[in-house]
C-alpha positions in Angstrom: 160.3 14.5 76.5 157.6 16.8 74.9 154.0 15.7 75.2 151.8 14.7 72.2 150.9 17.5 69.8 147.4 18.8 70.3 145.1 18.9 67.3 142.2 21.3 66.8 139.6 19.6 64.6 137.5 21.9 62.4 134.4 21.0 60.4 133.7 24.0 58.1 131.9 25.2 55.0 134.2 25.3 52.0 133.9 29.0 51.7 135.8 29.5 54.9 138.8 27.4 53.9 140.8 30.5 52.8 140.1 32.3 56.1 141.4 29.3 58.1 144.5 29.2 56.0 145.2 32.9 56.7 145.6 32.1 60.4 147.0 28.5 60.3 150.7 29.1 60.2 150.9 31.7 63.1 148.3 29.8 65.2 150.2 26.5 64.9 153.5 28.2 65.6 152.3 30.2 68.6 150.2 27.5 70.2 151.9 24.3 69.2 148.4 23.0 68.3 147.9 21.6 64.8 144.8 22.5 62.8 143.0 19.6 61.1 140.2 20.9 58.9 137.5 19.2 56.8 135.9 21.6 54.3 132.7 20.9 52.4 129.0 21.9 52.1 127.7 23.3 55.3 124.9 20.8 55.6 127.3 17.9 55.2 129.5 19.3 57.9 126.6 19.7 60.2 125.5 16.1 59.5 129.0 14.8 60.3 128.9 16.4 63.7 125.4 15.1 64.4 126.6 11.6 63.3 129.2 11.7 66.0 132.4 12.8 64.2 134.8 14.4 66.7 135.3 18.2 66.2 136.3 21.2 68.3 135.2 24.1 66.1 132.4 24.4 63.5 132.3 27.1 60.8 128.9 27.1 59.1 126.1 29.4 58.1 124.6 31.4 61.0 121.3 29.5 60.8 123.0 26.1 61.1 125.2 27.3 64.0 122.1 28.6 65.8 120.4 25.2 65.3 123.5 23.4 66.8 123.4 25.8 69.8 119.7 25.1 70.4 120.4 21.4 70.4 123.4 21.8 72.7 126.1 20.7 70.2 128.0 24.0 70.3 128.7 26.5 73.1 126.3 29.4 72.5 128.6 31.9 74.3 131.4 31.1 71.8 129.4 32.0 68.6 131.1 34.5 66.5 130.5 35.8 62.9 133.9 35.5 61.1 133.3 36.3 57.4 130.8 37.4 54.8 131.0 35.8 51.3 129.1 36.6 48.1 127.6 33.9 45.9 129.2 34.6 42.5 129.6 33.6 38.9 132.7 31.9 37.4 134.0 30.8 34.0 137.1 29.0 32.9 140.4 30.9 32.5 140.5 32.2 29.0 136.8 32.0 28.3 134.8 35.1 27.4 133.5 36.9 30.5 129.7 37.2 30.3 127.7 40.2 31.4 125.9 39.2 34.6 125.3 42.7 35.9 121.5 42.4 35.9 119.0 39.6 36.2 118.2 39.7 32.5 121.9 39.6 31.6 122.4 36.6 34.0 119.4 34.8 32.4 121.0 35.3 28.9 124.4 34.0 30.1 122.9 30.9 31.8 120.7 30.2 28.8 123.7 30.4 26.5 125.9 28.0 28.6 126.1 24.4 27.6 127.1 23.3 31.1 126.3 24.9 34.5 128.4 23.9 37.5 127.3 24.5 41.0 127.2 22.8 44.4 124.5 20.3 45.5 121.4 22.2 46.5 120.6 19.5 49.0 123.6 20.5 51.2 125.3 23.7 50.1 124.2 27.2 50.9 125.2 28.5 47.4 123.6 25.5 45.7 120.3 26.0 47.5 120.3 29.7 46.5 121.4 29.2 42.9 118.7 26.6 42.4 116.2 29.2 43.5 117.8 31.7 41.2 117.3 29.4 38.2 113.7 29.0 39.2 113.2 32.8 39.6 114.7 33.3 36.1 112.4 30.7 34.6 115.4 28.4 33.7 114.9 25.3 35.8 113.3 23.2 33.1 115.2 24.7 30.2 118.6 24.0 31.8 117.9 20.7 33.5 120.0 18.6 31.2 123.0 21.1 31.5 123.2 21.2 35.3 126.4 19.7 36.7 126.3 19.3 40.5 129.3 18.9 42.8 129.1 17.8 46.4 130.5 21.2 47.4 131.6 24.4 45.7 135.3 23.6 45.5 134.6 20.4 43.7 132.0 22.1 41.4 134.7 24.7 40.5 137.3 22.0 39.8 134.8 20.3 37.4 134.2 23.7 35.7 138.0 24.2 35.3 138.3 20.7 33.7 135.1 21.0 31.6 135.3 20.2 27.9 132.0 21.9 27.2 132.0 24.8 24.7 130.6 27.5 27.0 130.4 26.3 30.6 129.6 28.6 33.5 129.6 28.1 37.3 128.2 29.6 40.5 129.3 29.2 44.1 130.8 31.2 46.9 133.3 33.8 45.9 136.1 32.3 48.0 135.7 28.9 46.5 136.1 30.4 43.0 139.2 32.4 44.0 140.7 29.3 45.5 140.4 27.1 42.4 143.0 27.2 39.7 141.6 27.3 36.2 138.5 29.4 36.9 138.1 33.1 37.3 135.6 35.2 39.2 133.2 37.1 36.9 131.1 39.0 39.5 128.7 38.4 42.3 125.1 37.5 41.4 123.2 40.7 40.4 120.7 42.6 42.5 117.6 40.6 43.0 119.5 37.4 42.6 122.3 38.1 45.0 123.2 36.4 48.3 125.9 37.2 50.9 126.3 34.5 53.4 127.6 35.2 56.9 129.9 32.4 58.1 129.8 31.8 61.8 132.1 29.9 64.1 131.4 28.2 67.4 133.2 25.8 69.7 131.8 22.3 70.0 130.4 21.5 73.4 132.5 18.3 73.7 135.8 19.9 72.6 138.8 18.8 74.7 141.0 21.7 73.4 138.8 24.6 74.7 141.7 27.1 75.3 143.1 26.5 71.8 139.6 26.8 70.3 139.1 30.1 72.1 142.4 31.4 70.7 141.6 30.1 67.2 138.3 32.0 67.2 140.0 35.1 68.5 142.3 35.0 65.5 139.6 34.3 63.0 137.7 37.4 64.2 140.8 39.5 63.9 141.3 38.8 60.2 140.4 42.1 58.4 137.8 41.9 55.7 139.3 41.5 52.2 
């Protein structure tokens, strides 16, 4: 009789969800190992690991992976950059597409919006950055009552898609926008406000599926840039 099916457990930033899906079918077919992924804000995923949640592979921002390597939670030799993702602006499907090509244009677009959806700046890379962009543009106080936070970028974009506001707008990682029905990508944040996040993978030190984790990371690294 065949043995139990192995499972590779992944804790990942939401922006890397699409990358994982690109390799899932072939990986599972070729290795017989099932992928079990949890995707959310990078800080929340780091905290899950530190709280003792079992995992084999982490995909987070480089800074968080480096911190986990320093504390011995991931294998330093396994660390690999796997994707670069731009923090970008979104609107609902069918809404007018605003000009966000410059900092001044972005300020006007945000000031005109009656709801602004983005991920929680306490946990998410894009949320932290966008909160700083609002501050840089002098909009923190002026938009305070219009800010709509989601626990991660995917949920923030789902809320944008379902918004009943007149002129809502959103901001999160490009891949989370592209992966959400009902919203469209406008453009990356403009020069001076932009952020491209490098997502980095590493094998958890306590992983019991090390060979499968090595193969999974090899396949992630082989995915060509979009």
